[in-house]
N, C-alpha and C positions, 0 to 999 in steps of 0.2 A: 695711593704713591705714587704710579706709574704718572699720570697725567700733570698732576701738580711739577715734577720734574721737568717734563717738556715745556711747561707754562711760565715756569719760574725761575728756572736754574740760572738766567743772565742777570736777576735780580739779587741773585745769593753768591755767586761766587766771584769774587775780584779779579780770578786768571782769565774770565769770560769779556770775549772783546765787546761787547756791549753791556757792561756791569756799571752803573754810575752809584757811586758810593751815598749812603743815604737817602736811597730810594726809597719810598712806602712797603714795598715788598719784599725790603732785605732777609727779613726773619721768619716771611710766609711759609717756606720749607720746613723751618727746625720747629715752627710753631704747631703746622700740620703733624708732624712726625709724634710732638709731644703728644697730641688730642689721639693718634690712633694708638699709641701708647697706653692711653688711659680706656681706651675703648677694649683693648686686649688685657688690661686688669679687671675690667668690668664682665668679661668672656670667661677667666682664669675662674673667678666665683663660681663656676657649674663645673670645673673639671676638678676631681677628687684626686686625691694621691695615688689611686690605682688608673690614672687617667694618662695615658702619653699627650704630649700636645708638642703638635710642630708649627713653626712658621716657615713658610719658603717662598722663596721668588724664582722667577724663571731666568731673570737678566737683571744687571747693574744699571746704573746711570752715570753719564759723566759729561762733561761740556760738550757744546758740538761748536768749533772752530769755523765751520762753513761747509757748501756744497761743493761734491765734484760731479760734473755734468758728465756721466759716464758717456752717453750715447752721442753729446758733441765731440770728446775726444776721440769715439771711434770713427766718428764722419771724417774728422780732419785727417786721422790717420790711415784712412781708404780699409776700413773694415766694414764700415755700414754705410750705405746708399741710399738716397730717398728718390723717389719718380719727382716730386717737389717739394720744394721748400715750403714749409710753412709762415706766414706772417708774424706770427710769435710763438710762445713758449706753448707747446701743447703735448700731452702724452704721449708717447710711441704708439700706442696701440689706434692713435685716432689719424696717422700719415699713414700714406701708401709705400711701401720697402720697394725698392728694389732689386728682389732678391738675389738676380743672376749676378748682381754687382757686389752684394754682401755676404760676407764672411761670418760676422759676429754681430749680436747686438746686446743690450743690456737693462737690467730691471733696477728702478729705484728702491729706495729706503734706506733703513739703518745700515744695512749693509749691501754690495753690489751682486748680481748674481750676473753672470755671463755665458751666454749660450753661442754655441759654436754652429754656423749652417753647414753640417757634413753631409756629404753626397751618401745617397742610400739611407740615410737616416731621417734628413728633413725633406718635404717634399721637392725645393729647387735648392737643393745642398749643393754648394759651392767648392766645399774642401773635399779634397781627395783622402780616406780613411787613413791611407799611408802617411800625410802630411798632418796630422791630426795632432800628434805630438809636437810637432813644430811648430805650427800655428798656437798652439795652448803654450809654449816655452816664449815666443814672441809676445805673446799677450802679456804673460807675466812680468816679463821684463818693461814693457811699456808703462805697463798703469804702476808699476813699484816707482816707476821715476818721475811720473807726477807730482811735481813741485806745489809749494803752498801760491799765493798769490806775488808772491814776493821772490819766488824762484826759490825756496828754501824745502829742503827734503820733509818730507812728514813722516814718515815711516810706515810707509802702505803695505799690508801684508794680505798675501795673495795664496789660496788654498786650491788644490785640486780636492775634490768630495771624497775621492777613496783614501786621502791622506787623511780624513776626520773619521771618517766613517766605515765600522766593521761590513757594511752591506749598503751599496748605493742601489736604490731602484726607481721606477717611476720617470718623473721629468727634472732629475737633480739636473741642476746650472753645471756647466763645463769647469767653469772657475768661481768661486767665493772671496770677494774683494772687501777687504776692511781698509776703506781708505784712513789713512793718518791712525792706525790702531783705532779705529771708531771714533775719534775726535774728529771725523769728517762725516758726512754721510753720503750716501750715493742719489745722486738726482738724476731721474730718468729722462724728463721731458726733453724734447726737440724743441729746436727754432729760436733759442735763446740767442745762438750765437758765441757763448763763452764758455769756457770750460769751469772756472770758480765762481761761486753764488754765493750771497750769504743773506740769501731770502728763501725759505724750504718753499718748496712747490705744492705740496698740502697744507699750507698755514703756519700760522706763527711757530716755533719752535727753539728753544734755546738749550736742550741737551739732547745725546743721543744714548741709546742701549750701549752698555757697557758688559766685559766680558765676565766679571763675577757678581754674584747674586748674594743671599744669603739664605742659610740653614740654620733656622734657630730648632731646639730639640731640648723639650722637658721631657725626660724620660719617667716612667710611673715608678714611682718609690725610690726615685734618686735623689740623693743628697744634694742640696744647693750650691751652687759653684758654677763656674763658667768653665767650659775646655774646650779650645779650638780644634776644629775639623781640617787635618791637614787632606790635601789633593781629594777632598770631596769633588763631587760633579753632579751634575742635575740627574744624569741617569741612575744616582745613589737613592734617589726619594724613594721612587716608587717600590723598590723591592724592601727598602727600609720598613715603608708602611707594610707591604703585604706581610713582612716577617711579624713585625709587633701584632699581627694580627693571626698569627698562627698559619 
């Protein structure tokens, strides 16, 4: 159910920029979900009335309007410097970064992870610890202001990890960016020379991950019917299962 969204969302969704009415794969996602539903029905034959059944996902899906080349934007705005420019678009890991002239770099993916080159934390840090929040604030404002290819606001959301998580450990990014509220993905490659792209750097892709997934729960001995779970979160799934298991 994940891969088919990425492969065929643009064939299904009239709002997608690459949708063509009447294409041969227009009903493929719908037809595939019918098949998945049939398979789940077959599995349910093995679950008696004393069995709890959960169907859960770790994310949802939505159309992808395009990609924001985050490292190209960081270079253009003086946050990221390279020792030499590549001849074409390549992953950031394959170029030589000029660390003494670099303040930040980013990762591609369904959302962007922005890392700051902080003195005392990174080997060749350039941002004084007392300037850390000032640079984060600058980046938040700048990243939110990146428009689409026609200059229109796309509604980008930028988060500090400590705003989202009770505890931040390890190599958490300094900022988490949902370009266009996840209608745009983050493209991490450099050398393309443009901020907007409509070709994914990791292969064809018509969909992006979305904020809301699914939690379906048939309780043991429960009466048939549908009740919507309000404000459920992905972190509720594990403790629910542990509670069922006693």
